[in-house]
N, C-alpha and C positions, 0 to 999 in steps of 0.2 A: 278372276283373271285364270283360270287353269291352262299351261301350256306343257307339255312335257320336258324335262329338265335335258338342256343341252349339255352336252358333251363337253368333255376340256379342250380335246384333241379338236375340236373344229373352232375352237376359238382361236385368234390371232394371237403372237406373242408381242408382248409389253415391253419396254425396259421403264423402268422405275425408280422411286429411291433412290434420285438421285438424276435425274436428267429426263427429256423428253420421249413420249413411246419412240420405237421404231418408226422411220418412216415419216417423221414431223421436223425434220431439221439435222436433227443428229449432234448437235452441237454436244460437244464434250466440256461437261459441267467444271465450275470454276469451284472452291472452297478456298475460302482466307479466316482470317482467324484462329485465338487460340483451340478452343473446343470443336470447330469443325473439323478443322484438320487434327488434331489431337485422335477423335474419335473414327476418322476414316485411315490413320496410321495405326489403331489397335483394330481396327475391322480386317479379318485376310481377306475376303470377301470382295474390296475396295481393291479394282487395280489403278494403281497411280502410274500417269504419265509421266506426270512432270511435278519438281518439288523444289520452293525457293525457300532458303530461310535466312535471315540474319544471323552472326554472329551470336546475337543474346540469345535467341529464341533457339538457336540451338542448342546453345549451353543449357536453359530451361529443359528445354526436352530430354537433354542428359541428365541431368538432374533431380526429376521428375519419375524418370526410368520407362521415358515412352520408347513406346520400338520405333524405330526406324530405320522401317522394309527399304524404302529405295536410297542409294546416296544422293542428298542435297545437292544444290546447285545454290551456295552461298552468297550473301547480293546483299548490299545499302539496301537502309530503307525508301530511301528513298526513287531506287528501280520499283519495288513494290508500287511509292505510289504510283508512279508513271502508267504503271499496269491497270489502275482501279479508280473508279471511281474517287473527285477528293474525299466523298464525307465514308469511307469505304474504313476500318478502325481493320484492318491486317494484324498488329501484332507482332509485326516480323516472319506471317506465316503463309503461306502464298501456295495451290493444288492446282494440278488439273488433272483428271481421272473421270474411267469409263463409270458410266450408268450403273447402276444396280439391279440385277434382274429382282421382277416384282412376281409374284403369286400370283395364279386367277383367282378370283373369287371362289373356284369349287374347290382350293387348294385352302379355302382357309377352315379353322378349327371349329368341332360339332357347337362349341361353346366359346364362339368367338365375341371380340367386342369391337367395332369397327365403328368410323366415322367416316359420313359422305358429307363428300361437298359439293356446293350446286353454285358452277361457278364463281365460285371465289378469286377475288382476283389480287386483290392488297398482294405482293410476296412477304413484306412484314405482318398478317394476318396469317397468313398460311403457316408461314414458318414459325410463329408463337403457337400455331394449333399443334404443329410437328412434335414442338418440344413437349406440347403441354401432353400430347399424344405419350411419346415415351416415359414422361413420366407417372402415365397412367396404366401403362402397358397394353395400350391400344394393339391389337392385329394386323391391325392394315386401316389406308386412308383411301377411302375410294373417291376418284374427280375426274372432272373430264377435260380429252385430249385439247377441247378447243377453251379460250372462256378460262382456263387458269394458269399460275404461273408456272414457269422452267424450274426445279428445284436444283435450282446453281444460285452464285451471288450471296444476294441481296437475302433469298428465299436459306439458302443453308445457313448462311451469318445467324439471322433470327432463330434458326431450330435448331442452334447451340450445340450441334453432335446430333442433334435427333432424327438426320435421315438417314443416318447406321441401323436403328433401332427400329422406326417405324418403316416398314413396305409401304410405297406411295403404289396401287394400282388405276394407271390413266385407263377409261375407256372413251367410247364413241359413244353408247347413248347412257345417260343414266337412270333414266326409267328401265329398259330393261335390263339393266344391273341391278336395282332395287329388286324387281322380279324376280332377278337370279335369287337374292339374298333370302326373300321370303321363301323361296323353294326350297332354299336349305335351311329351313326351318327359323330365321331371324326375324326378333320384332321392330320395322322398320321405325323409329317416331322420328317424326318431320319435329324439328322445333318450329312455332309459328308465334308471333305476339298475340295472333289476333286468335289462338285455338280456342274451342271452347274446355278445354281439358287443360288440366293444373299437370303439370309436372308429377307433381308430387304425388297425385292421385293415379298414377298409370302405374300396375301393375310390372315393374321392370325387373324382365328376367332374359339368361342366357339360352342362344346367342341374342346379340343387342346389335341392332347398327344405330348410330342416332344422326342424323340427318339435320345440319346445317344450311342456310339459305345466305348469300352475299348480303353486305349490310346494305340498310335502304331500301332494293329490291326483293331483300328476303327469299322463301322457296318460290321458284315457278310453279304453276298454276297445274304442269304436267306432273311435278315431282310429289307436289301436295297429292294425286293421286294414286301416286304408285305408291308411297307411304303407308304402313299399317292406320299409323293412330298421330294425329296432329296433337299437338300438345304448347303450353305456355309456360314462360317462366316468370310465376308474381313477383314483384318488385315492390317495397314497403316505402319504398320514397319517394320523390318527389319526380328522377326520373326512372320513367318503365323501361328503357333500352338500355342494351350492353354493346361496347365492339365485341364483334363476333367470335375474338378466341376469349376475352375474356365469358361470353355466354358459353363456349367452348368446354371450357377448364369448371364452368359451376355445372354444367349438364354432365360430364366425365365425372366429379366428384359424386354426383347423385347416384349415375347408376354403378361404381364400382358401391358404395354403401347399403345400394337396394340388392342388389348382385349378392354380393359378397358372401362365402360359405356357399 
């Protein structure tokens, strides 16, 4: 499907890497827990609007040399408990901050490594994927405006600070975005347990986009059609499927080895 490349200036500006795109609610992202808050404090691009911390947490920040860029409001642990859900592990730190700007697909590097998430809705899974993406130096995660969790709260905690290091590009139409990646020269590999090709047999090269589907549903039919190739990951054991965040980690490891150097 050959179409002329679209210019970045003609595309809407989105907010990502810490919040919903502009025009979809605009709620200020909430970060809590040690790693999400510390990484936000270390990121000069993250504009902090509210910062609450317990006495012990503030002491630990100073002991570890974390730059406290804004004056924190000292509170008791119970004050944070009341702000969050009962199962939230805040470790004495709570922050409200602006979302970080996300790049356009046309701004991605010519030799980039990208993850594309096709309607993965569980914030724990997406957060774990963000954390893994940060570990493998992924250049961006592409996801949809709808049917995807906001980069806040549970997702941010599960990402363990990864949101500060991996841009999240939220798009209206995933198929168009895959088309744009291919226009940029990206090899778009859709991970599908029923695919004829084995991922080990694919000649992976950069720029590369790994396309992951939601658990249970997998990749949507239209998403499959817009991938360059579909591939499966063979499992030698009795269980043939993995949690999507685990599958993403294995796929990224395989991609990093295959494209090394």
